[in-house]
N, C-alpha and C positions, 0 to 999 in steps of 0.2 A: 457489328454495332459497336460504337464507341463505348469505352468503359464509363459507367455512370449514366448513360443515356436512359436506360430502362428505369433506373431509380429516379431520375429527374422527371421523367414522364409521369411516373406514379405520384410524385410530389405535386406536380402541376394539376394532374387529374383533368377534370372537365375544363376545357379551354374557355376563357371568357370571350364573349362577343365584343366587348368594349373595354379597351385598355386606356383609362383616362390619362395616364401619365406617360404614354408611349414616347411622345416627342421629347418631353423633358428628361426621361430616362436616358434616351440615346444621346442627349447633349450634356450628360452629367460629367463631372470631373473624371479624367482618365488616370490609369495607373502608370507606373514606371515601365510597363511592358513596352519594349522598344520595337513595336511591330505595326505594320499597316498593310493595306492591300493595294497592289499596283493596278493599272488599267486592265491587265490581263487576268485579274482575279487571283494572283499569286501573292503569298506572304513575302513581304520585304521588310528590311530594317529601316527605321526612320533615320534621316540624317540629323546630326546634332544641330540644334539651334534653329531648325526649320519652323518649329512651333512659335518661337519668339519672333521670328521674322514675320510670320503670318499675323501675329497679334499687333505688331507695329503698323502693318499695312492696313489693318482693318479698324484702327482706332478712330472713334468719332468723338464728337464733343460731349462732355459730361452733361447729364441731365436731359439729353434728347432721346426721343423714341422714334421708331420707324413705323410709318403708317402701313398696316397690313394690306391695304388696297392698292396704293400707288407708290409705295416705298419712299415717300418724301419724309425728310427728317423734320420732326416737330418738337416744340418745347413740351416738357413733361408736365403739362398742366391739364386738369380735367376739362376745363371749358374749351381750351384750344383743341384738344383731341376730339371732343364731341362735335364741335363746329366743323372741323375738317372732315370727319367721317360722314357727317350729313351731306356735305358738299360732294364728296367722292361717290357715295352711293346714289345720290340723285342724278349724277352724270351717267350712271349705268356702267361704271368701270368694272371690269371683271375682277372679282376678288381673288386674292392669292391664298387665302386661308379659309377655314370653314365658317359657316354661318354662326356656329356656337362661339368661335373665337372672336368674331366681330362683336357679338352681343355682350361678351364678357370683357371686352377690351384686353384680350389676353396677349399682350405684346410688351416688350420692354427694351431698354437701351442695349444695343449690340455691344457697346464697349465693355460692359461689365460681364456679359455672357461669354465674350471671347476668352476670358480668363479660365473658363471651365474646360474648354476643349478646342484642340486645334482642328477638329473635324466639324465644328458647328456650322460652317458655311452651307454644307449640303442640306441642312434642315431649314434654311431660310431664317426668318425672324421669329418664328413660332417656337421659342425656346423655353418659355415659362410654363409650368404645369397648369393644366386647366383646373379651374375651381369646380367643386362638386355642384351638380345641378341643384337649384333651389326651387324645386317644384312646389306649387301650392297644394297642400294636402288638407283634407278635412279632419277636424278633431274627432278622435274616437271617443264615443260616449260610453262604451262598454269595455270590459277587460277581454283579453284574448280567449279565455276559456268560456266566455258567454256564448250560449247557443241561441242565436237570434230567432225570435218569432217571425212569422211571415208579415204580420202587421207591425211596423216599427213603432206605432203610437202606443203599443202595449208593453214597451220594454221595462216598465217598472216592476214587472213580476219576474223578470229574468234573474238568473243567479250569476252575477259577474264573477264571483270568486270560485264558482264551480261547486259550492257547498249546497246541501239540501235547502229548499226554500221553506221558510217558516212563516206561516200566515200572520203570526203575531208581530213579526218584524217588518211587515209591509206597511208603510205609512201612507202611500198614495197608490191608488188603483184607478185606471181610467174608467170613465163612465160607459155603460153599455145600455143601449135601448132594447136589446134583444132579450126576450123572456125565455128562460130555460126551465122546462118542466121535467118531471120525473121520466116522462115518456121520451124526452130527448137524451136521457142518460142511460136508463136501464133498458136492456134488451137491444140497444143499438149496436150493430156489428161494426167493428173497427178493423180494417184490413192493414196489416203491417208485416214485419219480417223478423225472423230470428237472425241476429248477427253474432260474430265472435264464436263461431262453432268450434274453433280450435281450442278454446278455453273450456269447453263443456266436456261432459263425460262421453266416452266413446260408446255409442249405442246406435242401433239401427233406427231409422225414421220410418213411420208408417202413415200413409194417407188417412186422414180422419182421426189420428191419435189425439186423445184429450190432453190438454196442457193447462197450466195456471201460472200466474205471475207471482213472484216472490221478491221482496225488496232485498238488496244487498248493500246496506249502508256502510259496511266496513271495507268495501272495495277500494283499494289504494289508488286506482286510476280514475274512478268516478264515484263520488259518494251518492250520486243519484241513480246508480246502476239498478236495473231490474232484471232478475233472472227469469228465464222461461224453463219450467220444470214439467216433466211428464207427470200426469195425475192418474195414470192407469194404476190399478191395484197392484201393489207390490213392486212398483217401478218408480222410484223417486230419484230420477236422474236428471241432472241439469243439461239442457240442450244448448244453451247459449244465453244471449242477452237481447233486450229490446234495443233498437237504435238509440244512440245517445241523445239525439234531439228530442225524441218522443219521451224518453225517460226523464228528461229535464222537467216536463210538466206533469207526467203521470205520477212521479215519485211523491210529490206533496199531496196529491189526491189520495194516494194509498196511505201515506203516513199521517196526514192531518185530518183526512175526512173518512178514513177507514173503508175506502172502496175496495171491492174484490173483483178481480178479473179472471175469467176462465175462457177457454177457447179450444181450437183444434187446428191441426196442420192441414192446409188446403192443397199443398203440392210438395212433392219430394224432388229436390234438385239432383242433377246427375253427379255433380262433384261434391265431396264431403265438406268442403270449406265454403261452398256457395251459401248465399242467404236463403232462408227457408220461409216461404209465404205462409202466414197464419191469419186466422180470424179470432178476435177476442171480443168478449161481451162483458159489460159491467153488470153485476148482479145486485139486487137490493140489499141494503144493510138492515141490521136488526132494528135500529131506531127509526128507519124510514123517514129520514130528515128531508125537509124541503130546502133546496139550495138556491131557490130563485132570488132570495134577498142577499145572498152572499156574493159580493162583487169579486172577491179574490177567487172563489170557486169558478165563477162564470168566466173570468179571465183565463184561468188555467185550462179549463175545459175547452174553451174556444181555441186557444193556442195549440192544444193537443190535436184537435180536429184539423186545424190548418196544416200542421206538420204532416199528418196522415195523408191529407189531400195532395200535398206537394210531392210526397214520395210515390204517389201512384204513377206519375209521369216519369219520375227519376228514382228508380229503386236504389237502395243504399250501395249496391255493388257498382253502380254507374257513376256515383259521385264520391266514392271512397277517397279518391285523390284529393278532393277538396277538404275533407275532414283531416286527412293526413297533413296537408299543408298548414291548416290552422293549428294542429298539434305541434308541428315543427316550429312555427314562428312563436307560438305560446311558450315553448320551452326555452327558446333563445331569449325572449324577453324576461322570462322568470329567472334564468340562471346567468345571463350575461348582460343585464340591463346597464350595469356599471361601465360597460365598454362602449355603449352607444350614446350619442348626443341626444338631447331632448328632441331635436328635429327628426332624428332618425327613428327614435322610439314612436313619436307621433305618426310618422309616415308608415311604419310597420303596423301600428295599431289601427290605422285607418283602413287597413285591408278588411278587417272584420265588420266594418260598418257599411261596406259596399254590398250590392245585391248579389244573390247567388250566381246569377249569370255572369257578372263581372269577375267574381272570384274564380269561377270555373274556367272562364276564358283565359284569365291571366295565367293560371297554373298550366293550362294546355299549351299556351304559347311559350311559356318559360321553358317547358321541358322539350320543346321542339327545336330543331336545328336553327331555322331562321337565317338571319335576324328579321327579314321583312316577310310579310305575308299579305297576299291579296285579300282585301276585305270581302270580295265576292266569293272567294274560295273557302272562307271560314264557315264551317257547318258541323256542329256537334249536336247530337240529339238532346243532351241535357242543357244546352244553352239555347233558351227559347228565343231571345232577341239579341243576336250578335251585334247589330249596329248600335243599339242602346248600350250594350255592355262596353263596346269600344269607346263610345262617347264618355261613359262614366270613368273608364280607366284613363282616358286622356285628361279629363278634368281633374282627377286626383293625382296625376303625375306618374301613373304606373305604365302608361303607354304613350307612344308618340305616333302621330298620324301625319301623312302627307297627302294633300289633295293635288289635283292637276295644277292649281294656281300657285302652289308653293315652289320656291326655288330649292334646288338640291345641291349639296356639296359633292365633290368628286367621289368621295368614299360612298356616299349614299347612292349615287348613280351606279357605281360598280356593283353594289349589293342588290339594288333593285333590278338591274339588268339580268341578274341571275334568276329572277322570277319569270322572265320571258322564256317561251319555248324556242327551239331552234328555228321553227318556221317564222315566228314573230321577229326574231333577230334578223333573219334573212330578208324579211319584208321591209324592215327599216333600212337595211343596207341598200336594197333596191331603190327605195324612195330617195335615198341620198346619192344614188347613182354611183355606188361603189361596187367594185368587183366582189362577187360572192360565190366562191367555189363551193360546189355541192359537197365536197369532201372535207370541208373545214369543220373542226370540232366546235362545240359551244364555247369553250374557253377562248378559242381563236376569234370567234365572231365578237365576243364581248370585248376582247382586247382591241380589236379593230375599231369598234365604236368609241371606246374610251379614248383611244389615240386621236381620232377625228375630233372628239369633243374638246380635248385639251388643246388642240391646235386651232380652235375656233372655226372649224369647218362645218360644224352642225350645232349651232347654238340652241336650236329648237329640240335637241335630243331629249331633254327632260319631259317636255310636253308630249313628244311622240311616244316615249316609253310609258308615261303615266296614262296616256290615252288608251293604251292597250291593257295595262294592269288595273286601271281604276284606282280608287283610294287604297292606300297601303297602310299597314299598322305594324309596329314593332314594340318590343318591350323597351321602355325608356332606359337610358344609360344609368340614371340614378337608381331606378328599381333593380336593374340587373346587377349593379355593383353592390347594392345593399343586401340583396338576397344571396348573392355569391358569398359575401362576408358572413351572413347568417349560416349558410351551409358549412363554411369552414369552422365556425364556432360550434355548430351542432355535431358534426361528424369528426372534427379534428383531423381530417385528412382530405386529400384531393381525389381519392379513389371512389368514395361513396357519394351519392347524391340522393335526390328525392325518390329515385327508383328503388332504394332500399326498402321503403315502406311497401311498395307494390310487391316486391319479392317475398316479404313476410306475409302480406295479405293473401297471396296466392299459394302460400305454403311451400314455396320453393326453397326458402332459407328459414331455418329456425335458429335463433340466437340463444346462447347459453344463459342460464340464470345466475345472477350475481348481484351484489349490493354495491351501489355507488356511494361511497363514503368520501365526501369532498371536504377537506380541511384546509387545502391550499389551492388557490385559484391558479390556473395556468397563466392567465393574464390578469394580474392584480389591478391594473389600471389601463385606460385606453392607450396610453403611450406604449405600454408593453405589447399590446395587440398590433399597433402600428409598427413597432419594432420588428415584429415577425412578418407582417404583411407588407410593411413599407419601410423605407429607409428614414431614419429619424429626421424630424423637421429642423432640429437645431443645427444640423450640419451646414445648411444653406440659408437659413432664415435671415441671418445678419447680412448676407450678401445680396439676396434676391429681393427681400421685402422693400428696400428703398427704391427699387426700380419699378415696382408695380404702381399703376395709377388707380388702383382700386383695392378693396379689401377682400381677401379670400376668406369667407366665413368659416369654412371647414378646415382651414390650415393647408399647409403644403407638405406633401409627402411623396416620396418615390418608392414604388412598391417593389419589394424583393421578389414576390411571387410573379409579378409582371415580367421582371428580368428573366426568370426561369421559363416563363411561357414564350417570351420573345425568342430566346435562344433555341427552344424546342421547335418553334415554328421555322426558324431560320435554318435549322438542320434539315427539316423536311424539304425546304425549298433550295437546299444547297447554297445558301447565301453566306459565303465565307466572310464577307465584310461585316455583316450584322452579327455573326457568331463572334468574331474577334472583338467587336465593340462591346458586346455583352460580357465577355470574359474580362475586359479591361474595367468595366463598371463594377463587376463583382469583386475584382481584386482591389479596387480603390476603397471598398467599404469594409474589407475584412478586418484590418487593424483598428478601424474606427469603432466597430461594434463589438469587438471580441470581449470587451469588459462585461457585456451582458451575460456571458457564459461563465463567469468566474464567481458568481454569487454563491456563497457557502450555504445560504438558506434554501437555495433552489434544488429540488430533486434532480439527479443527473438526467433522467429521461425527459424532463421538461425543457432541457436545452435544445431539443429538436424543434421546439416552437419558437425559434428566434430567427431574426434576419441573417445573422452570421451563419447559422447552419444551412440556410437556403443558399446563401452566396458560396459557401464551401462546396456545395454540390455543383454549382455552375463552374467554379474554378476547376474542380476535379474533371468535369467534362472537357473543359478547355485544355487541361493537361493532355488528355487522350487525343484531342484534336491536334495539338501542337506536335505530339510525338508521331502521329500519323503523317504529318507534314515534314518530319525530320527536323523540327525546330527544337532540338534538345536543350539548347542553352536557355531558351525562354521557358521550357517546361521545368527545368531545374530551378529557375527563379520562383515559379509558382509553387512548386513542391516545398521549397524552403519556407515560403510564406505560410503555407498550411501548417507545417510542422512547428513554426514559431507561434502561430495563433492558437493552436489547439493542443494543449499539453496533456489533456486527459480525454482521449478519443480512441475508440476501437479501430478507426480507420488509419491510425498512425503506422501500422504494420505495412499496409499496402503503399502508403506514401513513401515510407523509408525505402522499401524495396525498389520502387520506381526511381527514386532519387539515385540510388546506387547504380541501377542499370543505366540510367541516362548519363551519369558521370562516366561510366565505362564507354558509352557510345562516343563521348567527347574525348576519349583516350586519357581521362584523368583516373588512372588505375589506383593510385595511392589514396586519392580522395574517396573513390568508390569503396575501397576496402575499409577505410576509416568510418564511413557512414554505416556500412553493414555491421561493423563491430560495435559502434555506439547504439545501433538499433537493437542489438541483442541485450543491451543493458536496460532497455525500455520495457517496463511491465505491460505496456499496452500493445506490444508487438507479440502476436499470438498465432497459433495454428499454422496454416500454410505459409504465411509471411515469415514466421520465425524459422521454419525449416528451410525456406528459400534463402534467407539471409545466412543461416549457418552453412549451407552448401556453397554460397558465394564466398564466405570467409575462408573455407577450406580450399576453394579453387584459386582465389586471388592471393591468399596469405601464404604462399610458398616462398622458400628462401630465394632471393635475399630480402624480400619484403618482411616476412615473419619467419622466425626460426623455431618458435615454440608451437607445438601442436595444441589446439584448443581442447578443453576438457570434454566438449560434446562430440568430438570427432568419432569416437567409437559408436555412440548412439546413432548418429546420422548415417554412418557407413554400414549399419547393420544390413545384412543380406535378407531381403524379402523373398520368401519362397516363390519360385516360378514354375508354372506348368505350361507345356507347349502342346497345342492342339492344331492339327492340320485338317483342312477342309477343301472341297472343290470350289474354287472361286467362280462367282458369277460375273464380277467386274473387279478390275484392279486399277481403275482410272484414278489419277491423283485429283484430289478435291472432291471426290464423291464418297459416300458412306459405303464401306465394304459390305458386300453381299455374298453369301455362300449357299450351296445346296446342303440341306440338312441330312440327317441319317434316313429320314423318310422320303428323301428326294424333293421335298418342298423348299422353296427359297426362304432364307432366313438371315437375320443379322448375326453378328459375332456373339452376342449375348445368348441368343436362342441356341446357337451351335454349342456354346459352352455348357448350357443347361443339359443338352442331350448327352454331351460327353460325360458329365458328372453323374447323370442318371444311369448310364451304362456301366461306368467304371466302378462306382462305389455305392450305387443304389440311393443316391442323394435325391431328395425332393427340394424344391426351392422356387424362388420367384426372382424375376428381374425387376428390381425396385429402385436402385440407387438410394436416394435419401427418403423416398416416400414411406416405406414400411417402418423405418426407424422413427421418423417424426410422428407417425401414427401411434406407434407403441409408446413413445414418450408422452404424447398428448393424453392417451387413455390412462396410462399408469399414474400420471401426475395431474389428472383432471382436478381433483379437489384442491391441490396446491395452486394450480394456475388460477382457479376462480375463487380462491379464498378471500376473506374479508380484509383486504389491505387498503388503507386510505389512499385516495388520489389516483389510483391506477385504473379505475373504471369510471368513465365520465358520461358515456352515452349507452343507450340500450342496443346499439348496433356494433358492439365490439366482439371480436372472436379471440381476443387475448388481452392481458393487461398491458398497459402502456410501457411498463418497464421490462417486458419479457426479454428483449434483446440488449439489456444493459446489465451491468454487474450488480445493480441494486436488487434484481429479482432474487438472487440467491442470498444476498446479505440480509435483506429484510425478513426473509422466511427461513433463515438457516436452521433454526431448531426444528421447525415443522418439516422441512425437507429432509433433514438427516434422520429424523424419527421415521418418516415414511420410507426412506431408502433402506433403513434397517429391516423393515418388514419385507421389502422386495429381496434383499440379500438373504433373508431367512427362508425364502421359498414361497412367498405369498403373491408373487407377481401374477400368476395365472388367475388366481381368485380375484385380485384387484381388477385385472383386465376384463374378466367376464362381467363383474358387477358394473364397471364403468360402461361397457358396451350396452348392457341391458337398460341402464338408466338414461343414457344420453344418445342412443343411436339416432343418427340423422341430424344431430345438433352441430352447428358450425363451430369449429375450433381450429386455431392456427396449426397447420401442419397435418391435421387429421383428414384422411381421405377415406370416407366410408364406403365408397363404391369400388375401390381398387383392390382391397384385400378383405377376405372373409374372416370371420371370427375364428374359424378352425385353423387358418393359416397363422394368424397372430398367436393363438394358443400354442401351436406347434413350435413357433419361433421362440417364444419366451421360455417354454419348457426345455427345449434343447440347448438354448444359450446358457441357461443357468442363472440363478439368483445373483451371485457375486458379479458376473459380467454385466448383467442388465442394470444392476445398481450403479456400477462404475460408469456405464454409458450415460445413464440418466443424470448422474452428478455432473459430468462434463457439460452436458447440454444446459443444465440448470445454471451452472456457473458462467457459461459464455455461449448462449444460444446463437448469437450472431456469427461468431467465428466458426462454430462447429455444425451448423445446420445445413451445410452443403459439402460435396466432395466425398460422400460415403461410398463404399464399394458397390459395384453394380449388382452382384448376386448375393442373396442370403439363402444358404443351403442348410438343410437339416435332415437327420435320419434318426429313427428311434431304435433303442436297445431295450426291448421290453415295452411296457405300457406307459410308464411314467418317467423313463430316463431316455436320454438321447444326446446327441452332439450336434454342433452347428459349425458352419464354415462360412467365411465372408470372402468373396472373390471379386477382384477388380479385373475386368476383361479389357484387353487391348487388341486392336486390329493390327494388320501388317505394318502400318505406318504411324501408329499411335504410340504415345509415351505418357508416363505418369505426370500429372500436374503436381505442383508442390502441395496443394491442398489434399489431393488424394494420397500422396506420400505421407503427409502428416497424419492422416486418418489411419493408414495402415500401421504406422509406427505406434500410434496411440493405442490402437486395438491390440497390438501385440503386447504392449505394456500392461493392458488390462486383463490379459489372459485369453483373448480370443484367438481362434485358429483362422489366420488370414493369409491370403496368397494372391499372386497375380497370374492370370491365365492369358497367355499370348497365343492368338490365333493367326496362323500363317497358311498361305495357299500350298497345296500339294505341288511339288516341283515335278 
């Protein structure tokens, strides 16, 4: 895999179905990278002046535009364009661009676009970015935290703010003709559920056990919360809570009207975190008040009954994802409203005003692969009327529908063809009288149909396809883009999505407890967000805006994350030309946006949320790509660009090392040596990169290039102890992992063979762990430090580490606290801290901690035998530079006891017959030796 590919894929995360700026991105200004792709798909250098010649040949008259239908040049006047388009479309001329492009008049003069790229011809005239969809949305009448009653006419008694309802504050209550007597209240059985079991006390459930309801007004997540408590004698344990929607209406009945509810458990679920069915009954109050004349009471009681009735067909567990989605968009609006336009906020808020069916169907479709779905195939138990839900989603702009009568764009046809089965595709091909080999794959059948459609051989293909699929629905591009942005704002990464809620609900992941103290916004304004997600508008606005015959209401922005996704997809498809184009785009924006990283007021870790950081990852991937193609000169150019743009970055060590290596590939040995020497003067060159540069200086800096021996020569040349082990080989093929027969005759790898050797020779116990056990020890010992109350490093409830863990600020901000804690570890308290942390946090997710791989007894033995001073030194290095030192640790951790409380430990890097130490591994071994560890290399070779 190319260097940086995995990191880029994590950054992109869930790929977007719709990239609104794809064409405009690919026609953006190019860099000075002098490369292109020849017809054979190989990288070639561009001839000088070729781009200028292309520009002269393609120059057109100023102020003209090209019709996207017939390619005729027109005067750039709205009335002229509209009249000509009407005439073209009425003739039935086959359009060259999408329906959306035509509707938005998204085309512009070629003459001005040609200045941007010598490659713009291959994209036709659709070179301007598409405007955001302007879907008509309904105004939201309630806040996001409002839990809507079934009858919308009664929304006056809802609590939009999420606060308890006070009957004295209600000015208007809807009229009710229904009479409510005491018999309708007292003794009536209400069937509901206990939810939130993981927040309750750990206790066994019993069928028929007595319970009662108790208000929890101090609950930080819901001031209307109602606890369910055991009422058996001597057992006052909380079992969980009532569903949030029901608590919304019962809480004021308990607070304001002093109603008492008791009940029993009617069923015991199989799993401990499942909802628990219960029955509750309201008992008479002491004053025996008549509520028939109290309109507020009748409204609350009616709403509570309706919520209970609605949950009979859809228990809370079946619609939990709907509540999670509402919580998700609620937090985004509450914490990031300043980053959204009024139209975007109205659009998101309109979600809560839709029916339950529409909300549930949208979340279901959004989390599925799609993008298109057959309406006839949509069937979910909790969605009672899918067709009405689709209609409402379409009316509010959350979904797009295609009927048989609609015309489809080329992209839509390709996506909808994917809905057809192989037999349906073959049937269409047979009707079109085309050859249909039974051995063809589905992708080949689709490609054949699309090719025929593009050549006008089957103009009725859309009707034939839609005749078999029926009506189709998809998430609208506007909704998809906006919810994708909301996910980025909520999770702050591309690796997590809405499934994180599900993993918590199922008890699969438990996140640590910490306080989110936010004093500095990551994106202080919308422009900052667009700078991370998009390339700034000002770079092109002065050039492009005069060309547009319409106003783009949401602005023009080229998305940096889109570039990352496009290059990721291009690598999957081995599209060399597209990869190169993305590299050029990223390079062209580095120097323009690097100023955003130099703000002194910005915390260092916040620089990762910038467009420049995203582009640097694309460029780094491009460097690996060019090196693989042996284009070292171009790789050198990009490496110098990165080093010039990022003066304070932990990646400078790798960049400097690659620059020195590539210069050597080009036979520039003096320059390569000079780069290595200068790199050693850089404080940001650390760990394995520093050791590699030191070794390069020693190798290249021999007389007559250099006469003086560097001061670090002795340290780097230190002899690392080696042990040789022989074994019976199972295979010795080059390119395959070495396998041997172990002492017991079973097949094993070199690490297991080494463990057996040390167990026999010195009575050593141990584990093959590499970095795993070390990161687990660090996480457990430093747990309180990692999750301490530091401003701005915790932003969401789904973090497993502070945002600054992999930056130098982690140690600097907590220096006093860390040093005080490390002193305790140095003084011999490591085992006690480890045990306490394990017992308090077992199973809780934390960066680097693997609960299932190592037992507590193994961890205790390791820290005891290693000793306090060595453990403290190790933890200090990780705290100071977690990013540089969190990989490359020795394969084996061995220990043996001398008595009950004393022992010794050894760290061993195991190498097979054809393996050698990496620079990072060498750096770790040298560091461990400096810290007092017993470290060595074990070389396994076959018996001759």
